[in-house]
C-alpha positions as CSV (number, residue, x, y, z in Angstrom):
1,X,15.4,2.4,26.2
2,X,13.3,4.7,23.9
3,X,16.5,6.1,22.2
4,X,17.9,2.6,21.6
5,X,14.6,1.4,20.2
6,X,14.5,4.4,17.8
7,X,18.1,3.9,16.7
8,X,17.5,0.2,16.0
9,X,14.4,1.0,14.0
10,X,16.1,3.8,11.9
11,X,19.1,1.5,11.2
12,X,16.7,-1.3,10.0
13,X,14.7,1.3,8.0
14,X,17.9,2.5,6.3
15,X,19.1,-1.0,5.5
16,X,15.7,-2.0,4.0
17,X,15.4,1.2,2.0
18,X,19.0,1.0,0.7
19,X,18.5,-2.7,0.0
20,X,15.5,-2.1,-2.2
21,X,17.1,0.7,-4.2
22,X,20.2,-1.4,-4.5
23,X,18.4,-4.6,-5.6
24,X,16.3,-2.7,-8.1
25,X,19.4,-1.2,-9.7
26,X,21.2,-4.6,-9.7
27,X,18.2,-6.4,-11.2
28,X,17.7,-3.9,-14.1
29,X,21.4,-4.5,-15.0
30,X,21.0,-8.2,-14.6
31,X,17.9,-8.4,-16.8
32,X,19.5,-6.3,-19.5
33,X,22.7,-8.4,-19.4
34,X,20.6,-11.5,-19.9
35,X,18.3,-10.2,-22.6
36,X,20.0,-7.2,-24.2
37,X,16.4,-5.8,-24.4
38,X,15.1,-2.5,-23.1
39,X,11.6,-3.9,-23.4
40,X,12.4,-6.6,-20.9
41,X,13.7,-4.0,-18.5
42,X,10.4,-2.0,-18.9
43,X,8.4,-5.2,-18.2
44,X,10.5,-5.8,-15.1
45,X,9.8,-2.3,-13.9
46,X,6.1,-2.8,-14.5
47,X,6.1,-6.0,-12.5
48,X,7.6,-4.0,-9.6
49,X,4.5,-1.7,-9.5
50,X,1.7,-4.3,-9.6
51,X,2.1,-5.4,-6.0
52,X,1.3,-1.9,-4.9
53,X,-2.3,-2.6,-5.7
54,X,-2.4,-5.1,-2.9
55,X,-1.2,-2.5,-0.3
56,X,-4.5,-2.5,1.7
57,X,-3.9,-6.1,2.5
58,X,-0.4,-5.4,3.7
59,X,-1.9,-2.6,5.9
60,X,-4.5,-5.0,7.3
61,X,-1.7,-7.4,8.3
62,X,0.3,-4.5,9.9
63,X,-2.8,-3.4,11.9
64,X,-3.6,-6.9,13.2
65,X,-0.2,-8.3,14.0
66,X,3.1,-7.2,15.7
67,X,4.5,-4.8,13.2
68,X,8.2,-5.5,14.1
69,X,7.6,-9.2,13.6
70,X,5.9,-8.6,10.3
71,X,8.9,-6.5,9.2
72,X,11.4,-9.2,10.2
73,X,9.5,-12.0,8.6
74,X,9.1,-10.2,5.3
75,X,12.7,-9.1,5.4
76,X,14.0,-12.6,5.9
77,X,11.8,-13.9,3.1
78,X,13.1,-11.2,0.7
79,X,16.7,-12.1,1.7
80,X,16.0,-15.8,0.9
81,X,14.2,-15.1,-2.4
82,X,17.1,-12.8,-3.5
83,X,19.5,-15.8,-3.1
84,X,17.1,-17.9,-5.1
85,X,16.8,-15.4,-8.0
86,X,20.6,-15.3,-8.2
87,X,20.5,-18.8,-9.7
88,X,17.6,-18.2,-12.1
89,X,18.5,-17.4,-15.7
90,X,15.1,-17.7,-17.3
91,X,13.5,-14.3,-17.8
92,X,10.0,-15.6,-17.1
93,X,11.1,-17.1,-13.8
94,X,13.0,-13.9,-12.9
95,X,9.7,-12.0,-13.4
96,X,7.8,-14.5,-11.3
97,X,10.3,-14.5,-8.4
98,X,10.7,-10.7,-8.5
99,X,6.9,-10.3,-8.3
100,X,6.9,-12.3,-5.1
101,X,9.9,-10.3,-3.8
102,X,8.1,-7.0,-4.7
103,X,5.1,-8.2,-2.6
104,X,7.2,-8.6,0.5
105,X,9.2,-5.5,-0.2
106,X,5.9,-3.5,-0.3
107,X,4.9,-5.1,2.9
108,X,8.1,-3.9,4.5
109,X,7.5,-0.4,3.1
110,X,4.0,-0.3,4.6
111,X,4.8,-1.7,8.0
112,X,8.0,0.3,8.6
113,X,5.9,3.6,8.4
114,X,3.5,2.2,10.9
115,X,6.4,1.3,13.2
116,X,7.7,4.8,13.0
117,X,4.4,6.3,14.1
118,X,4.3,3.9,17.0
119,X,7.8,4.6,18.2
120,X,7.7,8.4,17.7
121,X,4.2,8.9,19.2
122,X,5.7,9.6,22.7
123,X,7.3,12.8,21.4
124,X,6.3,13.9,17.9
125,X,6.0,12.2,14.6
126,X,7.2,15.4,12.9
127,X,10.8,14.6,13.5
128,X,10.2,11.0,12.6
129,X,8.8,11.8,9.2
130,X,11.6,14.2,8.6
131,X,14.2,11.5,9.4
132,X,12.6,8.7,7.3
133,X,12.3,11.0,4.3
134,X,16.0,11.9,4.7
135,X,16.8,8.2,4.9
136,X,14.9,7.4,1.7
137,X,16.5,10.3,-0.2
138,X,20.0,9.2,1.0
139,X,19.3,5.6,0.0
140,X,18.1,6.7,-3.5
141,X,21.3,8.6,-4.0
142,X,24.0,6.2,-2.8
143,X,22.4,2.9,-3.8
144,X,22.7,3.3,-7.6
145,X,26.1,5.0,-7.1
146,X,27.4,2.1,-4.9
147,X,25.8,-0.4,-7.3
148,X,27.6,1.1,-10.3
149,X,31.0,1.1,-8.6
150,X,30.7,-2.5,-7.2
151,X,29.2,-3.8,-10.5
152,X,32.5,-2.9,-12.2
153,X,34.3,-5.5,-10.2
154,X,31.6,-8.0,-9.1
155,X,29.3,-10.3,-11.0
156,X,25.5,-9.7,-10.8
157,X,25.2,-12.9,-8.8
158,X,27.7,-11.6,-6.2
159,X,25.8,-8.3,-6.0
160,X,22.6,-10.3,-5.4
161,X,24.3,-12.2,-2.5
162,X,25.4,-8.8,-1.1
163,X,21.8,-7.5,-1.2
164,X,20.6,-10.6,0.5
165,X,23.1,-10.0,3.3
166,X,21.8,-6.4,3.7
167,X,18.3,-7.7,4.1
168,X,19.4,-10.4,6.6
169,X,21.2,-7.6,8.6
170,X,18.0,-5.5,8.6
171,X,16.1,-8.6,9.9
172,X,18.6,-9.1,12.8
173,X,18.5,-5.4,13.8
174,X,14.7,-5.2,13.7
175,X,14.4,-8.2,16.1
176,X,15.8,-5.8,18.7
177,X,12.9,-3.3,18.2
178,X,10.2,-3.6,20.8
179,X,6.7,-2.4,20.3
180,X,3.5,-2.4,22.4
181,X,2.1,-5.9,22.5
182,X,-1.0,-6.6,20.5
183,X,-3.7,-9.0,21.5
184,X,-4.0,-12.3,19.7
185,X,-5.5,-11.4,16.3
186,X,-6.5,-14.9,15.4
187,X,-7.2,-16.3,12.0
188,X,-9.5,-14.2,9.9
189,X,-12.2,-15.4,7.5
190,X,-12.2,-14.2,3.9
191,X,-15.1,-11.9,4.7
192,X,-13.2,-10.6,7.7
193,X,-10.1,-9.9,5.5
194,X,-12.2,-7.9,3.0
195,X,-13.8,-6.0,5.9
196,X,-10.4,-5.1,7.1
197,X,-9.3,-3.9,3.7
198,X,-12.4,-1.8,3.0
199,X,-12.1,-0.2,6.4
200,X,-9.1,1.8,5.2
201,X,-10.9,3.2,2.2
202,X,-14.0,4.0,4.4
203,X,-11.8,5.9,6.8
204,X,-10.4,8.1,4.0
205,X,-13.8,8.8,2.5
206,X,-15.4,9.7,5.9
207,X,-12.5,12.0,7.1
208,X,-12.4,15.3,5.2
209,X,-8.7,15.9,6.1
210,X,-7.6,12.5,4.8
211,X,-9.9,12.9,1.8
212,X,-8.3,16.2,1.0
213,X,-4.8,14.8,1.3
214,X,-5.7,11.8,-0.8
215,X,-7.0,14.0,-3.6
216,X,-3.9,16.1,-3.5
217,X,-1.8,13.0,-3.7
218,X,-3.8,11.5,-6.6
219,X,-3.3,14.6,-8.7
220,X,0.4,14.8,-7.9
221,X,0.9,11.2,-9.0
222,X,-1.3,11.7,-12.1
223,X,0.5,14.8,-13.4
224,X,4.0,14.3,-12.0
225,X,4.3,10.5,-11.8
226,X,5.8,10.8,-15.3
227,X,9.0,12.5,-14.0
228,X,10.4,9.0,-13.1
229,X,10.6,8.0,-16.8
230,X,11.0,11.5,-18.4
231,X,13.9,12.9,-16.5
232,X,16.4,10.8,-18.4
233,X,14.8,11.9,-21.7
234,X,14.8,15.5,-20.5
235,X,18.6,15.5,-19.9
236,X,19.7,13.3,-22.8
237,X,17.3,14.4,-25.5
238,X,16.3,18.0,-24.6
239,X,19.8,19.1,-23.4
240,X,21.7,16.5,-25.6
241,X,23.9,15.6,-22.6
242,X,25.2,12.2,-21.4
243,X,24.8,9.8,-18.5
244,X,27.0,11.8,-16.2
245,X,24.8,14.9,-16.6
246,X,21.7,12.7,-15.9
247,X,23.4,11.5,-12.8
248,X,24.2,15.0,-11.7
249,X,20.5,16.0,-12.3
250,X,19.3,13.2,-10.1
251,X,21.8,14.1,-7.5
252,X,20.5,17.6,-7.3
253,X,17.0,16.3,-7.0
254,X,18.2,14.0,-4.2
255,X,20.1,16.8,-2.4
256,X,16.9,18.9,-2.6
257,X,14.9,16.0,-1.1
258,X,17.4,15.8,1.9
259,X,17.4,19.5,2.5
260,X,13.6,19.7,2.3
261,X,13.3,16.9,4.8
262,X,15.7,18.7,7.2
263,X,14.0,22.1,7.1
264,X,10.5,20.6,6.9
265,X,9.8,20.4,10.7
266,X,10.8,24.1,11.1
267,X,8.4,25.2,8.4
268,X,5.6,23.0,9.6
269,X,5.7,24.5,13.1
270,X,5.2,28.0,11.7
271,X,2.8,27.6,8.9
272,X,-0.9,26.5,9.0
273,X,-1.6,23.2,7.3
274,X,-3.7,24.6,4.4
275,X,-1.2,27.3,3.6
276,X,1.7,24.9,3.9
277,X,0.1,22.6,1.3
278,X,-0.9,25.5,-1.0
279,X,2.4,27.3,-0.9
280,X,4.6,24.2,-0.8
281,X,2.9,22.1,-3.5
282,X,2.2,25.2,-5.6
283,X,5.9,26.1,-5.6
284,X,6.8,22.5,-6.4
285,X,4.4,22.4,-9.4
286,X,5.4,25.8,-10.8
287,X,9.2,25.0,-10.6
288,X,8.6,21.7,-12.2
289,X,6.7,23.4,-15.1
290,X,9.6,25.9,-15.3
291,X,11.9,23.0,-16.2
292,X,10.1,22.9,-19.6
293,X,11.0,26.5,-20.4
294,X,14.6,26.5,-19.3
295,X,17.3,26.2,-21.9
296,X,20.4,26.3,-19.7
297,X,21.4,23.0,-17.9
298,X,22.9,24.8,-14.9
299,X,19.7,26.7,-14.3
300,X,17.8,23.5,-14.6
301,X,19.9,21.9,-11.9
302,X,19.2,24.8,-9.5
303,X,15.5,24.6,-10.4
304,X,15.1,20.9,-9.8
305,X,17.0,21.3,-6.5
306,X,14.6,24.1,-5.4
307,X,11.6,22.1,-6.6
308,X,12.5,19.1,-4.5
309,X,13.3,21.3,-1.4
310,X,9.8,22.7,-1.5
311,X,8.2,19.3,-2.2
312,X,9.9,17.4,0.6
313,X,9.6,20.2,3.2
314,X,5.8,20.1,2.4
315,X,5.8,16.3,2.4
316,X,7.1,16.3,6.0
317,X,4.0,18.3,7.0
318,X,1.6,16.2,4.9
319,X,2.8,13.0,6.3
320,X,2.7,14.4,9.9
321,X,-0.9,15.6,9.3
322,X,-1.8,12.1,7.9
323,X,-0.3,10.4,11.0
324,X,-2.0,12.7,13.4
325,X,-5.6,12.4,12.0
326,X,-5.4,8.6,11.5
327,X,-6.1,6.3,14.4
328,X,-3.2,4.0,15.3
329,X,-5.3,0.8,15.0
330,X,-6.3,1.5,11.4
331,X,-3.2,3.3,10.0
332,X,-1.9,0.3,8.1
333,X,-5.1,0.0,6.1
334,X,-5.4,3.7,5.5
335,X,-1.8,4.0,4.3
336,X,-2.2,0.8,2.2
337,X,-5.4,2.1,0.6
338,X,-3.7,5.4,-0.4
339,X,-0.8,3.5,-2.0
340,X,-3.2,1.3,-3.9
341,X,-5.3,4.3,-5.1
342,X,-2.1,6.1,-6.3
343,X,-0.7,3.2,-8.2
344,X,-3.0,3.3,-11.3
345,X,-2.5,7.1,-11.6
346,X,1.2,6.6,-11.5
347,X,1.2,3.9,-14.2
348,X,-1.1,5.9,-16.4
349,X,1.2,9.0,-15.9
350,X,4.3,7.2,-16.9
351,X,2.8,5.5,-20.0
352,X,0.9,8.6,-21.2
353,X,3.9,10.9,-20.4
354,X,6.2,8.8,-22.5
355,X,3.8,8.7,-25.4
356,X,3.1,12.4,-25.4
357,X,6.8,13.3,-25.0
358,X,7.4,11.4,-28.3
359,X,4.7,13.4,-30.0
360,X,5.2,16.9,-28.7
361,X,8.6,16.9,-26.9
362,X,9.6,16.2,-23.3
363,X,9.9,19.9,-22.4
364,X,6.3,20.7,-23.5
365,X,4.9,17.7,-21.6
366,X,6.7,18.7,-18.4
367,X,5.5,22.3,-18.8
368,X,1.9,21.2,-19.3
369,X,2.1,18.6,-16.5
370,X,3.3,21.2,-14.0
371,X,0.7,23.7,-14.9
372,X,-2.1,21.2,-14.9
373,X,-1.0,20.0,-11.4
374,X,-1.0,23.6,-10.2
375,X,-4.5,24.1,-11.6
376,X,-5.7,20.9,-9.9
377,X,-4.3,22.2,-6.6
378,X,-6.3,25.5,-7.0
379,X,-9.5,23.6,-7.8
380,X,-9.1,21.2,-4.9
381,X,-8.5,24.1,-2.5
382,X,-11.7,25.8,-3.8
383,X,-13.7,22.6,-3.4
384,X,-12.5,22.1,0.2
385,X,-12.5,25.9,1.1
386,X,-15.3,25.4,3.6
387,X,-13.3,22.8,5.6
388,X,-10.2,23.0,7.7
389,X,-7.7,20.3,8.5
390,X,-8.3,19.4,12.1
391,X,-5.3,17.9,13.9
392,X,-5.8,16.3,17.3
393,X,-3.6,17.4,20.1
394,X,-1.8,14.1,20.1
395,X,-1.7,11.2,17.6
396,X,-3.6,8.2,18.9
């Protein structure tokens, strides 16, 4: 029963992860085809980020109601809205409908992590975190590739219908996932909702382990959030190569993510949490900085692969620590609060990184960002040097 439950969950997880990466690719192509404007594509991407600010609310919903049912409801709504957006040609309406889709997509992202911790708690969440990180990495590699191939023979509308079907399939599969029943949550007042949301932030502030991980995450997002928008500039401008080289660069990053997720559990079991974070994140930051000094594309490919191997192997440990020190009944609000806290830093990083790259060059920005991230890691470790990450014997 446990094995079947886990398999159904991971299948639903993969479909929802693949579906989001696929629809994001399809919609960027769709918006560009309608407008022939890179600015409109940029606005579309920004609209996708704004719902992340509401993540504490999604977490509160996941804490109070049956998480599998929240997933299925949100997935079904996304499937229906994707069908609706297929018939919309006004850019303003596309932004509006996509904003609503992004809200429910973020709700799915929040609650599926909570479901994983609930399903894997009988054994260990270490393997669960490794598996979901591999699933995310695989989805990020194959979704744009599949989208590009299918887009050559299908219309954008047909691609949207296909994406809707993927979400409907995820909905059906997740109905077969059974979780421990929650008591009747009832209808909350506005004051009660705000109390639920603030509880996640309070938990992070009061727990030194979560506070330490949150600060590490904020600095990572602030200094390395720019990589999302700068990698394409790095390959096409700095190396003067084409789209195929850019795709190869992202593939190496994706393969590094998968490899890191696979070996992560082995490393976590042998290395103390503080050393894992210092060595793993430190290596990630320094190899990222090294990209700004490399003049050979082949060496850059190896470097980005190694950088992502170290990052994702460390991320397995960080997520497992996070799951272990956070009480089950408040996990949704804690995870949602962390996502909301990281969002402004990510937006600022992308905007500032692009601006500075235009002034000083993308390679100089990447070098400086990696070094500043490494410096922030050292300072954070010094500030928290008197405290140790305390992991309970079992996640509650």
